[in-house]
MARVO-806245 format. One line per 5 residues: number of its first residue (from 1); for each residue x, y, z of N, C-alpha, C. Coordinates in Angstrom, 1 decimal, always signed. Layout:
# residues N
NUM	X Y Z X Y Z X Y Z  ...;
END
This chain:
# residues 86
1	+93.1 -125.7 -48.8 +94.0 -124.9 -48.1 +93.5 -124.4 -46.8  +94.2 -124.4 -45.7 +93.8 -124.1 -44.4 +93.6 -122.6 -44.2  +92.5 -122.3 -43.5 +92.2 -120.9 -43.2 +93.4 -120.3 -42.3  +93.8 -119.1 -42.6 +94.9 -118.5 -41.9 +94.6 -118.3 -40.4  +93.3 -118.2 -40.1 +92.9 -117.9 -38.8 +92.2 -119.1 -38.1;
6	+92.4 -120.3 -38.6 +91.8 -121.5 -38.1 +92.5 -121.9 -36.8  +91.7 -121.9 -35.7 +92.4 -122.2 -34.4 +92.7 -123.7 -34.2  +93.7 -123.9 -33.4 +94.0 -125.3 -33.1 +93.3 -125.6 -31.8  +93.2 -126.9 -31.4 +92.6 -127.3 -30.2 +93.3 -126.7 -29.0  +94.6 -126.7 -29.1 +95.4 -126.0 -28.0 +95.0 -124.6 -27.8;
11	+94.8 -123.9 -28.9 +94.4 -122.4 -28.8 +93.0 -122.3 -28.2  +92.1 -123.1 -28.6 +90.7 -123.1 -28.1 +90.8 -123.3 -26.5  +91.5 -124.3 -26.1 +91.6 -124.6 -24.7 +92.3 -123.5 -23.9  +93.3 -122.8 -24.5 +93.9 -121.7 -23.8 +92.9 -120.5 -23.7  +92.1 -120.3 -24.7 +91.1 -119.2 -24.6 +90.1 -119.6 -23.6;
16	+89.6 -120.8 -23.6 +88.6 -121.2 -22.6 +89.1 -121.0 -21.2  +90.4 -121.5 -20.9 +90.9 -121.3 -19.6 +91.0 -119.9 -19.2  +91.4 -119.0 -20.1 +91.5 -117.6 -19.8 +90.2 -117.0 -19.5  +89.2 -117.4 -20.3 +87.8 -116.8 -20.0 +87.3 -117.3 -18.7  +87.5 -118.6 -18.3 +87.1 -119.1 -17.0 +87.7 -118.3 -15.9;
21	+89.0 -118.0 -16.0 +89.7 -117.3 -15.0 +89.2 -115.9 -14.8  +88.9 -115.2 -15.9 +88.5 -113.8 -15.8 +87.0 -113.6 -16.2  +86.2 -114.6 -16.0 +84.8 -114.5 -16.3 +84.1 -113.4 -15.6  +83.4 -112.6 -16.3 +82.6 -111.4 -15.8 +83.5 -110.3 -15.4  +84.8 -110.3 -15.8 +85.7 -109.2 -15.5 +86.0 -108.3 -16.7;
26	+86.2 -108.9 -17.9 +86.7 -108.2 -19.0 +85.9 -108.5 -20.3  +86.1 -107.6 -21.2 +85.6 -107.8 -22.6 +86.6 -108.5 -23.4  +86.3 -108.7 -24.7 +87.1 -109.6 -25.6 +88.5 -109.1 -25.7  +88.7 -107.8 -26.0 +90.0 -107.3 -26.3 +90.9 -107.4 -25.0  +90.4 -107.1 -23.8 +91.1 -107.3 -22.6 +91.5 -108.7 -22.3;
31	+90.6 -109.7 -22.6 +90.9 -111.1 -22.5 +92.0 -111.5 -23.5  +91.9 -111.0 -24.7 +92.9 -111.4 -25.7 +94.3 -110.9 -25.2  +94.4 -109.8 -24.6 +95.7 -109.2 -24.1 +96.2 -110.1 -22.9  +95.3 -110.8 -22.2 +95.7 -111.6 -21.0 +96.0 -113.1 -21.3  +95.9 -113.4 -22.6 +96.3 -114.8 -23.0 +97.7 -115.1 -22.7;
36	+98.1 -116.3 -22.2 +99.4 -116.6 -21.8 +100.4 -116.7 -23.0  +99.8 -116.9 -24.2 +100.7 -116.9 -25.5 +100.0 -116.0 -26.5  +100.9 -115.4 -27.3 +100.4 -114.5 -28.4 +99.5 -115.3 -29.4  +98.5 -114.6 -29.9 +97.6 -115.2 -30.9 +97.1 -114.1 -31.7  +96.9 -114.3 -33.0 +96.3 -113.3 -33.9 +94.9 -113.0 -33.4;
41	+94.6 -111.7 -33.4 +93.2 -111.3 -32.9 +92.1 -112.0 -33.7  +92.3 -112.1 -35.0 +91.3 -112.8 -35.9 +91.1 -114.2 -35.5  +92.1 -114.9 -35.1 +92.0 -116.3 -34.6 +91.2 -116.3 -33.3  +91.6 -115.4 -32.4 +90.8 -115.2 -31.1 +89.4 -115.0 -31.4  +89.1 -114.1 -32.4 +87.7 -113.8 -32.7 +86.9 -115.1 -33.2;
46	+87.6 -115.9 -34.0 +87.0 -117.2 -34.4 +86.6 -118.1 -33.2  +87.5 -118.1 -32.3 +87.3 -119.0 -31.1 +86.2 -118.4 -30.3  +86.1 -117.1 -30.1 +85.0 -116.4 -29.3 +83.7 -116.7 -30.0  +83.7 -116.6 -31.4 +82.4 -116.9 -32.1 +82.0 -118.4 -31.9  +82.9 -119.3 -31.9 +82.6 -120.7 -31.7 +82.1 -120.9 -30.3;
51	+82.7 -120.3 -29.3 +82.3 -120.5 -27.9 +80.9 -119.9 -27.6  +80.7 -118.8 -28.3 +79.4 -118.2 -28.1 +78.3 -119.0 -28.8  +78.5 -119.5 -30.0 +77.6 -120.3 -30.7 +77.3 -121.6 -30.0  +78.3 -122.1 -29.3 +78.1 -123.4 -28.7 +77.6 -123.3 -27.3  +77.3 -122.1 -26.8 +76.7 -121.9 -25.5 +77.7 -121.9 -24.3;
56	+78.9 -121.9 -24.6 +79.9 -121.9 -23.5 +80.2 -120.5 -22.9  +79.9 -119.5 -23.7 +80.1 -118.1 -23.2 +78.9 -117.3 -23.5  +78.8 -116.2 -22.8 +77.8 -115.2 -23.1 +78.5 -113.8 -23.1  +78.2 -113.0 -24.1 +78.8 -111.7 -24.1 +77.7 -110.7 -23.9  +77.8 -109.9 -22.7 +76.8 -108.9 -22.4 +76.8 -107.8 -23.5;
61	+75.6 -107.6 -24.0 +75.5 -106.6 -25.1 +75.7 -105.2 -24.6  +75.4 -104.9 -23.4 +75.6 -103.5 -22.8 +77.0 -103.1 -22.7  +77.8 -103.9 -22.0 +79.2 -103.5 -21.7 +80.3 -104.4 -22.3  +79.9 -105.5 -23.1 +80.8 -106.3 -23.8 +81.6 -107.3 -22.9  +81.2 -107.4 -21.6 +81.8 -108.4 -20.7 +81.5 -109.8 -21.1;
66	+82.6 -110.6 -21.1 +82.5 -112.0 -21.4 +82.3 -112.9 -20.2  +81.2 -113.8 -20.2 +81.0 -114.6 -19.1 +81.0 -116.1 -19.5  +81.7 -116.9 -18.7 +81.7 -118.3 -18.9 +80.4 -118.9 -18.4  +79.7 -119.6 -19.3 +78.3 -120.2 -18.9 +78.3 -121.7 -18.9  +79.3 -122.4 -19.4 +79.2 -123.8 -19.5 +79.6 -124.4 -18.2;
71	+78.6 -125.2 -17.7 +78.8 -125.8 -16.3 +78.2 -127.2 -16.3  +78.8 -128.2 -16.9 +78.2 -129.5 -17.0 +78.1 -130.2 -15.6  +78.9 -129.9 -14.7 +78.9 -130.6 -13.4 +77.6 -130.1 -12.6  +77.3 -128.9 -12.7 +76.0 -128.4 -12.0 +74.8 -129.0 -12.7  +74.8 -129.1 -14.0 +73.7 -129.7 -14.8 +73.5 -131.1 -14.4;
76	+74.6 -131.9 -14.3 +74.5 -133.3 -13.9 +74.0 -133.4 -12.5  +74.4 -132.5 -11.6 +73.9 -132.6 -10.2 +72.4 -132.3 -10.2  +72.0 -131.2 -10.9 +70.6 -130.9 -10.9 +69.7 -132.0 -11.5  +70.2 -132.6 -12.6 +69.5 -133.8 -13.2 +69.4 -134.9 -12.2  +70.4 -135.2 -11.5 +70.4 -136.3 -10.5 +69.5 -136.0 -9.3;
81	+69.3 -134.7 -9.1 +68.3 -134.3 -8.0 +66.9 -134.2 -8.5  +66.6 -134.5 -9.7 +65.3 -134.6 -10.2 +64.9 -133.4 -11.1  +65.8 -132.6 -11.6 +65.4 -131.5 -12.5 +64.8 -132.1 -13.7  +63.7 -131.6 -14.1 +63.0 -132.0 -15.3 +63.4 -131.1 -16.5  +64.0 -131.6 -17.5 +64.3 -130.8 -18.7 +63.4 -131.1 -19.8;
86	+62.8 -130.0 -20.4 +61.8 -130.2 -21.4 +62.4 -129.8 -22.7;
END
């Protein structure tokens, strides 16, 4: 049986896009209110948990602000310029 709060790929992409747009401006609840489509808060929480665990976002522990951290283009550029990753 499917979890009632299991997000779809479309939902994950919508949350990612919203976080990118408002990165470093709002906390989780404010971001949830700015989603273009309604979503259960529990589903939103599951997506946030996934994005944080996968390193795509960082949530500031002091003020709860959500920051988008995933930037593969910059990483590719730095590697091509000789960045040594250990």
